[in-house]
N, C-alpha and C positions, 0 to 999 in steps of 0.2 A: 749109424745114428750116432749124431756128436751130443755127451755127454755134457751138462753144466757145467764143466770143468775148466779153471784156469792156472794155464802153468806158472804163470807169473807170481800167484798167491803163494807158494811156497816160499817165495824171496821175500815174504811181506806179512811174515808170522810175527805177533807181535808179543815177544819174551816176556814182558812184563807182568801183561796179563795174565799171562801161560803158567809163570812162576808161584803168581799169587793164588792160583786154583792148587798147583801142585804142592803149595807149603800147605794146603785145609787137609791135602788129601794125604800128605804122610801125618800130619798129625793127628787125622782120623785113625790111619792102620796105627799108628803107636798107643793110640789110645784103645781102642779096639781091639788090640793082643790085650791090652792089661782088662780090659773088660772080661774076655772069654778065657782067661787063663786065672780062673779062680780058684778056691780052694775043691771045689769037687766040680768046675767046668769042664772035664777033659772031654766030654760028647760036644761042647758046646766050641771047642777049640778049632773044629773046622768051617765053623763061621768066620774066619779070619782070612782063611785061605778061600772060602768062598767069594768074600768079598773083594780080595786083590783079582779076583777073575772077574767081578763087574768093573772091576776099578780099569783094567783093561778094554773092557767090552766099551767102558763111558766112556773109553780115551779114542778109541777107535771111533766110536759114533761123535765125539767132538770135532775131530778130526775131517769124517768125513762129513757134518753139516759143515763145515768152515769152506771147505774147498768148492761147496755147491753153490751156484748163486741164490740168494736169500729170495730172491723175487719169485723163482718158483713155488715156496711155499704161499706165496699170496695166491697163485692159482689152485694150490693143492687144496687150501684153508676148510674149504667147506665137504670136501671126500676126506678129510682126515677127521672133522668132525662127524663125518653121520657113521663112519668105521667105531670111532669110540663109543657113540651113541650104541650100536648094537652091541658093543663087550659090553657096556653097562647092563642091559638088558639081559644079555645072557649070564652076564654076574648073578641078577636076582633068580635065574631059572637055573641053571646047574652048577652056580658061584660056590665054593668051598667055604663051609664055615669055620670060625676059630672065634673063639671068646664071646660068643652072643652074636658074631656080626659076619655077613656073608660080602665080603669083598675081593675073594680071589678068583682066579683060573686057576686049576690045576691043569699045567702044561706036559706033564711028566719030569722036565727034569728041573724046573722051578714052577713056583706060582705068580703068573703076573697080576696086579693089581690097577685095572684100568683107568679107578679113581688117581690113580700118582700121573700118570702121563697126560689125562685129560685136562688137566691143567694148562698144558704146552697147548694145546689144542684150543681150550679156549683164548688164549693169547693171542692164537692165530687168527681166529675168527673176529676176534674183535679189531685187533689190527687192520685186517682186511676189512669193517665195517667202515670204522673210524677214518681211515685213511683215505677213502671214497669220497665221505661227506664234506660238505662244503660248510663249515664251524663259522656262523658270527663271532662278529668282533663280541656280541653281548655273552657268547657261549653255546651249549647244546641245551633246548628248550624240551619239553616232556614230550612232544612227538618225535624227536630225534631220540628218543630212548626208548621208544616202544621197542623196537624191533631188534637190538641188541638184549634189551632184559630178557625179552622172550626167547631169543635162543639160548641164553645163559641159562632160562627155567628150567630148561629139557632136563638139562643132564644134575641139573643143582637138584631136581625133586629125584630123580634116580637114584644119588648118591646118600641124600637123608634116607632113602627107603632102604638102605644097604642093612644098617645105619652109621655114616662114618659123618657126624656133624664139624668133626674139626676139619676135613678136608671141603666139607660145602662152606665151612665160614672164609675158607681160604679161596675159594672160587669165589664168594662176594668180596674177600678184601683186594685180591687182586685185579677184579671187573672195573670198582670203584675206584682203585689207583689208576687204574688206564682213563678213565672218563673224570678223574679228577684233574689230571695231565692235561684232556683235550678240551676243556674247562668245560662245568656244569654253571649255569645261571646261580644266584645265590639264594635266591627263593627256594629252587631245586632243593639243592641242599638241606635246606633249613625243611622244605618237606620231607624229604627223605631220611632225615633224623628221627622226625615223629613216626613217620611209618616205621621206622624200626626198632620205636621202642612199644607202639602198637605190635609190630610181629612178635618182639621179644615174650612179652606178656601174653599172646597167645599161644606163643610156642610153650610159655611155661604150664601153661593150664591144658591143653589138648595135644601137643606133639612131642615135648620131652616124655621120656620112658624115666620110670623110677631111679634107676640107677645112673641114670642122666644125670637126672635131680640131686640126686644124691652127690655126687661132685660136684656141684657148684656149691651144693649146702656144707660138705667138708672145705671147701676151699675158702670159706668164710669162717669154720670153725674146724681144722684138722682135729684138734683134738677131743672132737665130740665122738668121734671113733678110728680111734689110731690104730686098731687091730683090723678093720675094716676098710672102708672107704679113705678114710686119712692116711693110710699105711705108709702108700706111693707118695705121696707131698712130706710126708715128714721125714722119711728116711733121707729122699731126696736133700732136704733143707739141712739134717745132719751131716751129711755128704759135703754137700757146698761148705758149709760152715765150719766143721773141723777142717776142712783142708788150708785155712788161716791166708798169711801170704804165701810163703815159701810151698806149700803143701805137703804132703805125706813121704811120697817121693815114687817114682816107676813101680808099680805092682805092691803098693803098702800098703794101700787105702784099706780100710779095714770093714766100710760098708760096703765095699764095690768085691773086695777078694774073699771076705766072710758070707759075699749072698745077700746082705740083707738088704739090698738096694735093689727093687724089680725091673725088670725090662731096662738093664745097665747098659745092653748095646743096640739099643734102640730109641726110646724115647729120650732115655735117661742117661744118654754119652756124655752129656755136657756136665751131668755131676760126677761122671768117676773123674774128667779131666779137673776139674774144680777141687775134688778132693786130694788128686794124686798130685796135682801140681801148684795149685794154690790158686790166691787171686793173680799174681804173674803170671801162670801160665791161661788163666781162664780168662783173663783183662788182656795177654796177647793175643788170643785168638779171637778174640771179640774185635780185635784191632783192625786184622787181617782180613777179616770180614767186612768190617766197613771201609776198607781201603780197597776190596773188590768191588763194593757197592759203588764208589767215588770213580772207580774204573769204567764200570757198565753206563752210569747217567753221562760220563765224558765220551765217552763212543757214540750213546744216543743225540748227544748233543751235537755231531760229528757227522751225520747218517745224512744222506743225499737226499732220501725221499721220506714221506711220513709213513709209508709203512716199515721201513727200516726202521724208526725212529719209533714208533708205538709198538714193535717186536721187544725191543731192548727195553723199554720202559715196562714194557708186561714180564717179560723176565726177569728182572730187575726188582719189580714188586713180588714176584714169585720168591725169587731168594730171600728177600729180608721179611715178609710177613713168615716163612716158614722159620727163622732164624730169629725174629723176635718174640713169636708166640712160645717156639718150643724152649727158648731160655729164661723167659717169664714162668710159664709153666714150671721149669726146675725148680726156679729159686723162690715160686710160693706167690708169685703176682698175678698168676693168672689159672682158671682151673686144669686138672689135668683133659687134656682133649687127644691125646697120639699122634703129635705131629712130630714127623722127625727132622733131625737137624742136617740141612743137606753139607754132603760130601763128607760128614762127620758121621751118620747113623749108619748100622747094617741095614741092608736093603737091595736088592737088584731092581726093581721097580722104581724105589727112589733114587737112586744113584744115575740110572739111565738117563730119567728125564731131568734131573740136574746136568748133567754134560752137556744133553742135546740142547738147552735151552743156552747154558753157555755157549755152546757151538753155534748157537746162532745168534749172538753179539756176537761170537768173533769173525762170524759170515760178514754183516754189517760192517766191522771194523774195518775188513780188508778190502771190501768192496767201494772203500771210498777212494783208495788209489786209482780206479779205474776209469774216473771220470776228471 
């Protein structure tokens, strides 16, 4: 059986794309080392070495996906989607609970979070659906959106049930980003905006749990509960602000090293970066992210088929919204929703999903040489 590999692809590696990803990996490891080697973090120091292992596996995934003809994922979009639905149901039945949420499957050697990798499954299924539709010049009509929205609504509801509103929100943003680029009629955009406002109102009154409402209220007024719901946001903003322009220096951040900053290796990794390396370091990192997104869009514009183009747009939206929400969260512009920063935050499932997504973009880029 001939595998869908091409020997010439090894000669077509885009080193610019790879070096930008590698730069973020290095920044992430340096930052994670500092975040996990604080005053009393001897036990947490193992997270640094675990992240190196996940990073190595992530790069293996990146190159594996790169060397596979991405068109095979067009045919596998539905099987991958249904496998993830099964895993999400399994999470609700036998998943491991932590901090009031049931999001992980305990596989023995690590905890797998299907809600992280299903984002890529959503990208693939949406790319498959949109690439097969004949879109009129006026844009997608309401009837064109019924099926794709139904397909997305099932994993969305399963993830809300966990509960994981941050991931559910990301799925909505990724899907609508893809639909926006596919072009939706203007009156439908207005209708969705109005429905979104109505849905937010209904969700506040009937769906959100007390602690989730507390996060939103604390976002509006963190000082109202400085030792409770507002603690994370306050400590994060102190860390970011105290870095000033140059930063306090590597492993010299008081908020992170003295462990006032919670979840500093995951959700608030950017706070550690800002405190220790200041505006200069945090802005440089942000600029590298923006350059990565630019390269992704450039690859998407050169894709040789509609499926490849939509895959690139979906993965780019995946990275952008993760980055945007996480940074806005740590600087106090959005409520705390527990969204990791791609390539910087600690986490095996997140790292593998991100590197697999970047591998898909890489596969689209390299396949253009074959036409």
